[in-house]
C-alpha positions, 0 to 999 in steps of 0.5 A: 506577683505583688499584693497591694493593700489600701492602708490610709496614707500608704501603699503596701507592696509584698512579694508573693514569691518564695524568696526570703527577705531581700537584703538592702544595698547599704549605699542605696539604703543610705541614699533613701533614708538620709539623702532622699530627693523630693521626687522619691516617696518615703519608703520603709521595708521589713520581713513578714512572718513568712520571711518575705519582703514587705514595702510601705511607701507613704502616699498621704495627700497623693493620688496615682497618676492613672487617676489624676491624669483624667482631670487634666486638659487633653491637649498634646502639649499637656502630655508632653509637659507631664512626661517631661516632669516624670523624666525630670523626677527620674533624672533627679533620682538617678542623679542621687545614684538611686535605683530606677526600676522600669517596672515601677514606672507605671501609672499606678505607682507614679504619684501626684498631688491629689485632685491636681489638674495641672501637668506641671505638678510635682511627681513622686516615684518609688525607688527601692534599696534592692531589685524587687520583681513585680513580674506577673502584674505588668499585664494588669496595668496600661504602660505609662507611654501607652496611657499618655499617648491615648489620653493626650492623643499623640501621633503614632510616630511620636508615641512609638519613638517614646516607647522605644526610648522608654524600653531602652531606659534612655531616660535622658534622651526621652527627657530632652525629646519631651522638653523640646515638644513641650516648648522648653529650651534644650538644656545642654549638659554642664549648663545646669546651675548646681542644685543643693546636692551638687558641689562646685569644682575645687578652687584654683587656690585649693589645687595650688595648695594640693600641688604644694603638698605633693611637691613637699611629699616628693621632696621628703619621700622620693628616694635620693638620686632617683633618675626622673629624666627618662620617665615617659611623658606626653602632652594631654589633649586639652580639646573640650571634648577630650579633657574631663575631670572625674572624681572618686569619693567614698561618700555620696557627692554633695553630702557630709559623708563626702567630706568625711571620706576619701576623695581622689580626682582623676586628672590623668589618662590612666588612673590605677587603683590598688593596694600598692602604695607606690604604684596605685594612684588611689591606695586602698589599705585592704588585703582583699584588694589586689596590689594593682586591682583596677584602672580607670582610663580616659579615651576620646572624652569618655572614661572606662574601667578595667579590672586588672585580674584582681582576686576579689573582683570589681563591680559597676552598679552592682554588676561584676565585671569581667577581668581585663575588659574595658567598660564604659563608665556613665557620668554617675555610678558606683564602683566597688573594688573587692567590696570597697565602694566609691562613687564615680562622677565626671564633669 
């Protein structure tokens, strides 16, 4: 259960379970406190006297969607535009690698400007630095898609399709569906102009300088007389659907932390991560990391990660992976190799 207390300008959520105070994920905490997008509410959390987690989200000047929706025009297209705005807020939060809990995508926990009568208003969501179950309160509130379908009188076929996508957390597809019905043009992946948190690809001059440095390094450190004639090589498939560039970075892409931390560009079909300075493409100097810990593969235009039997494991967005099994990587995610976190992003 969760208790909501009406403090001026804040909404308070507290777990009534017996679990002790939850420990925040370091990277999610940094994203919320230092790089929080406009679509996410300011949030603070603490442990109460019983050791349970209490959260405060700042809602000054805002109203829950379940209230503000009543003043909006009751046309179908108004609802489509409102759903589009909600999914754009979700997309922005995911783009910042924040955690989206479907239980928090409820009409009473989604906020707009107080007294707003427009569907184009800014949407504010609650994102947490840990998983916080609100089980037991779902039945007390009308689900988001059900509310939109009822208020804006959507056809049953459309509402059911939206509910299916929402239940499967297919938020990107739901955004495109709402955008199309709202009369806005479809935005193909990769055609968006980069926002303030996105970085342009490295220039040709930088790549050229990097290649020169690598050549000098080979000249200095490559063992004399090593035979390279018989090394296996093959041409890359440069078809647009198969050729992608990915990046691993210690800092969140587009932030000062990215500049200060290590970065590696994945330009090959097999990219090895480990402790072995000679065998790994990304070397992590830690005894917790195995000599060849994991690899990232490019197959058919998609990237996969595989743990190569490491002792301390590999996690994808906090979920531990089975050894010697390939997992499809989303375009943006966090990967940890024995507790060493990197942000993955592909273009």
